[in-house]
N, C-alpha and C positions, 0 to 999 in steps of 0.2 A: 386678681385673673382666678380662676380657677379650673382644680385638676381633677382629672380622673388616675388613679392608680388602680391596676389590677395586678395582683400578685399570687404565683402559685408558692407554696410556704405544704411541708412536709409535717404531717403530726400523728402519733400514735393511731393504729388502727383500733378502731372501738372508742376514740372520745368522742362522747357525746357535740353534738353541733353549739347546742348550746353552752356549754365551756368553751367549745371556740372561740365561737364570738364573744364571748367576754373576754378572753384571751387577747384576741385581735384588738378589742376596743381600749383595751388596760394598754399594750405593745405601743398601740398609735397615739395616745395620750388623751382618747376621748371620754374614757372615765377612770378616772383616779383611783380606782379601788378595785380588787381583784378580790374572789374569796379564796382562803387559805384552801379550802377543802377541794379547789378547782385542780384536775389533775396535770394540767400543763402548768401552775404557779413554780415559779422557778427557773421555768424555763425562756429563751430566749430567741423573740423572734428570728430567724434565718430563711430569707426569700431565696428558691433556686429560680426564679423568674421574675421580672419586674416589667409592667406596660405602663408608660405614662401617657396620658393623652390631654389635650387643652379642652376643658368639658366647660 
């Protein structure tokens, strides 16, 4: 089965989108590493809301 997940996550204002994408891919396990220079390195992902659909 395949699902689609939409999540709302707070990140600090001004965080570059490429850093956010790298962080999310790392936190979700689709990328096994993340740059130590990423401003979100060391942060855990906490979702304020999640929507799950079959897809």
